[in-house]
VOGU-3710 file (C-alpha; in Angstrom, 3 decimals, decimal comma):
1> xxxxxxxxxx> 53,623/-145,965/-103,818  52,970/-149,248/-102,008  51,745/-147,419/-98,904  49,455/-145,273/-101,054  48,001/-148,347/-102,783  47,477/-150,183/-99,500  45,729/-147,134/-98,087  43,389/-147,005/-101,089  42,502/-150,687/-100,680  41,740/-150,137/-97,003
11> xxxxxxxxxx> 39,757/-146,957/-97,652  37,390/-148,436/-100,254  35,899/-151,808/-99,229  34,672/-152,438/-102,790  38,181/-152,391/-104,296  39,593/-155,900/-104,821  42,517/-155,349/-107,215  44,741/-152,300/-107,618  47,468/-151,884/-110,240  49,810/-148,899/-110,074
21> xxxxxxxxxx> 52,006/-148,208/-113,123  52,747/-151,902/-113,743  55,530/-152,776/-116,179  56,547/-156,324/-117,171  59,675/-156,772/-119,286  60,946/-160,112/-120,553  64,570/-160,810/-121,408  64,703/-163,465/-124,114  67,517/-165,250/-125,910  67,607/-164,569/-129,634
31> xxxxxxxxxx> 68,201/-167,181/-132,334  71,168/-165,441/-133,922  73,766/-167,767/-132,422  77,379/-167,193/-133,561  78,700/-169,459/-136,285  81,681/-171,767/-135,739  84,057/-169,433/-137,597  82,961/-166,494/-135,440  83,550/-168,509/-132,283  87,033/-169,462/-133,451
41> xxxxxxxxxx> 87,835/-165,874/-134,258  86,719/-164,934/-130,749  88,951/-167,707/-129,387  85,979/-169,782/-128,269  84,229/-167,087/-126,230  80,614/-166,460/-127,156  79,055/-163,090/-126,452  75,689/-164,490/-125,416  74,639/-161,184/-123,941  74,511/-159,676/-127,447
51> xxxxxxxxxx> 71,745/-162,135/-128,334  69,555/-161,214/-125,377  66,801/-158,706/-126,040  64,131/-157,124/-123,897  60,420/-157,303/-124,662  58,184/-154,805/-122,887  55,014/-156,899/-122,588  53,135/-154,583/-120,192  53,803/-150,851/-120,132  52,562/-148,666/-117,316
61> xxxxxxxxxx> 49,152/-150,236/-116,672  47,127/-148,727/-113,832  43,608/-149,803/-112,955  41,196/-150,334/-110,080  38,829/-153,331/-110,002  35,857/-153,580/-107,665  33,532/-156,245/-106,326  30,819/-157,241/-108,757  32,824/-156,278/-111,847  33,512/-158,629/-114,739
71> xxxxxxxxxx> 36,348/-157,041/-116,692  37,123/-158,209/-120,212  40,626/-157,803/-121,648  40,770/-157,583/-125,441  43,523/-156,915/-127,957  45,595/-158,534/-130,647  47,913/-161,465/-129,953  50,983/-160,177/-128,159  49,208/-157,161/-126,694  49,985/-158,206/-123,106
81> xxxxxxxxxx> 46,610/-159,609/-121,993  47,796/-162,965/-120,646  50,967/-161,428/-119,217  48,860/-158,924/-117,283  46,676/-161,734/-115,907  49,750/-163,631/-114,744  51,018/-160,501/-113,012  47,658/-160,051/-111,245  47,776/-163,718/-110,194  51,219/-163,237/-108,676
91> xxxxxxxxxx> 52,791/-165,754/-111,076  54,872/-163,104/-112,818  56,405/-160,342/-110,701  56,250/-156,892/-112,318  59,502/-155,333/-113,411  58,271/-152,132/-111,784  55,036/-150,833/-110,278  52,801/-152,716/-107,880  49,930/-155,214/-107,921  47,722/-155,309/-104,813
101> xxxxxxxxxx> 44,754/-157,572/-104,121  42,503/-158,191/-101,144  42,765/-161,974/-101,587  44,745/-164,434/-103,714  43,523/-164,242/-107,341  42,965/-167,616/-109,016  44,075/-167,998/-112,623  42,023/-170,317/-114,823  43,829/-171,126/-118,071  42,958/-173,711/-120,719
111> xxxxxxxxxx> 46,163/-175,727/-120,383  46,994/-175,258/-116,714  47,425/-177,906/-114,045  45,986/-180,931/-115,879  47,932/-184,217/-116,060  47,563/-185,930/-119,449  48,348/-189,474/-118,291  45,807/-189,416/-115,467  42,068/-189,891/-115,711  39,630/-187,018/-115,586
121> xxxxxxxxxx> 38,510/-188,190/-112,145  42,085/-188,178/-110,846  42,562/-184,677/-112,262  39,515/-183,522/-110,345  41,116/-184,765/-107,132  44,484/-183,123/-107,859  42,881/-179,895/-109,032  40,643/-179,710/-105,983  43,591/-180,246/-103,646  45,489/-177,468/-105,454
131> xxxxxxxxxx> 42,535/-175,163/-104,841  42,666/-175,865/-101,111  39,749/-178,283/-100,844  39,969/-181,325/-98,603  39,640/-184,829/-100,064  36,156/-185,174/-98,559  35,090/-181,825/-100,038  36,342/-182,845/-103,473  34,565/-186,207/-103,334  31,365/-184,434/-102,374
141> xxxxxxxxxx> 31,616/-182,155/-105,424  32,945/-184,619/-107,995  29,564/-185,649/-109,405  28,559/-182,016/-109,901  31,888/-181,229/-111,589  31,535/-184,174/-113,965  27,907/-183,354/-114,751  28,647/-179,682/-115,365  31,491/-180,588/-117,741  29,290/-183,126/-119,547
151> xxxxxxxxxx> 31,936/-185,857/-119,257  30,016/-188,675/-117,570  31,073/-191,226/-120,207  34,719/-190,148/-120,301  35,648/-189,213/-116,744  37,616/-192,410/-116,062  39,592/-192,262/-119,322  43,090/-190,740/-119,496  43,061/-187,015/-120,139  45,263/-187,489/-123,213
161> xxxxxxxxxx> 42,265/-189,073/-124,957  40,183/-185,890/-124,476  39,684/-183,255/-127,145  40,789/-179,693/-126,398  37,169/-178,749/-125,760  36,687/-181,582/-123,261  39,868/-180,566/-121,431  38,703/-176,963/-121,272  35,294/-177,964/-119,917  36,879/-180,113/-117,218
171> xxxxxxxxxx> 39,327/-177,391/-116,185  36,596/-174,765/-116,020  34,379/-177,076/-113,980  37,154/-177,884/-111,497  38,261/-174,281/-111,093  34,776/-172,921/-110,514  33,926/-175,598/-107,951  35,241/-173,079/-105,431  34,213/-169,452/-105,346  37,294/-167,227/-105,129
181> xxxxxxxxxx> 36,851/-163,528/-104,572  39,037/-162,822/-107,619  38,869/-165,158/-110,642  41,077/-164,755/-113,727  39,923/-166,563/-116,878  42,338/-166,870/-119,822  40,598/-168,000/-123,025  38,656/-170,758/-121,240  35,341/-169,615/-122,709  36,603/-169,643/-126,288
191> xxxxxxxxxx> 36,799/-173,450/-126,310  33,753/-175,676/-126,317  30,335/-175,729/-127,881  27,558/-173,183/-127,549  25,766/-175,119/-124,814  28,849/-175,171/-122,599  29,526/-171,505/-123,286  26,052/-170,688/-121,991  26,642/-172,842/-118,905  29,951/-171,079/-118,293
201> xxxxxxxxxx> 28,382/-167,653/-118,567  25,603/-168,645/-116,163  28,156/-169,873/-113,636  30,160/-166,670/-113,904  26,998/-164,665/-113,297  26,409/-166,726/-110,140  29,935/-165,939/-108,993  29,400/-162,231/-109,602  26,260/-162,378/-107,475  28,552/-163,488/-104,647
211> xxxxxxxxxx> 30,275/-160,091/-104,994  33,347/-161,454/-106,744  35,616/-159,828/-109,322  36,366/-161,559/-112,606  38,906/-160,800/-115,339  38,274/-162,484/-118,708  40,727/-162,733/-121,623  38,952/-163,893/-124,752  38,850/-163,321/-128,507  35,139/-164,141/-128,407
221> xxxxxxxxxx> 33,331/-160,798/-128,432  30,033/-162,619/-127,874  31,344/-163,987/-124,559  32,825/-160,634/-123,581  29,604/-158,741/-124,286  27,426/-161,334/-122,542  29,567/-161,602/-119,416  31,474/-158,394/-118,845  30,395/-155,156/-117,218  33,587/-153,401/-118,355
231> xxxxxxxxxx> 36,177/-153,914/-121,081  39,830/-152,864/-121,280  41,563/-152,776/-124,665  45,304/-153,409/-124,539  47,643/-152,605/-127,406  51,385/-153,259/-127,150  51,109/-153,502/-123,399  49,285/-150,199/-122,903  45,631/-149,437/-122,140  43,988/-147,895/-125,194
241> xxxxxxxxxx> 40,441/-147,769/-123,854  38,558/-148,678/-120,671  34,777/-148,505/-120,489  31,473/-150,052/-121,495  31,843/-153,320/-123,444  29,977/-152,263/-126,588  31,841/-148,941/-126,834  35,339/-150,362/-126,313  34,738/-153,325/-128,643  33,516/-150,905/-131,319
251> xxxxxxxxxx> 36,718/-148,860/-130,966  38,853/-151,993/-131,137  37,097/-153,317/-134,253  37,583/-149,952/-135,974  41,286/-150,070/-135,106  41,652/-153,595/-136,494  39,869/-152,561/-139,709  42,201/-149,590/-140,144  45,233/-151,780/-139,513  44,476/-154,266/-142,295
//
């Protein structure tokens, strides 16, 4: 399967991400811990394995993403959207199946990689270094990052004094200071005011013009419809629909209405 996927990537220069029958299963510890009496009856030996259960977060997802596509992922909480993004980013190895990409995908998440006790300016430096920029490159882009985030008055204050919207704006601004071929955005557009949302969408459009591929997880249908060229609806870890944004969103809304 891996050889087949690699061959497909090589054969089609527009393909950037290829998923073949990807499964991700978590093993989690349950809360039903044995009581003291039960432990004594078992002579002090706990059967911890009985409390472990498996959660199938992603179930057999296959897809092909190409340059110039902005792919929205929609679905209810727990449907596997963020787990799938983490698997594409290489942060979460699939239990089975394969994830192939032509370059390292970059995951942009609202709470990732920011240090609360450090200033916004210091976070720009650390974030830029994590993205592979040199110190001189970061210093040359800092003013633009601050201006784009709209944080001129707050950039030297500790991040812990920022609102969630300010943090999200700063993270988005840092992450999009470079132009990766494959960008993964997890809920970053759902936080912030309307002006920043419009700025974010404009920046994503610029990135798509550079022939990139973008995956967007968001509960904001307005953002999805404005940004995305394609939408995938996930339900319980499986693809329910894959197609034009307005058509897939309509199907999803009808499903939610029926489920109430």
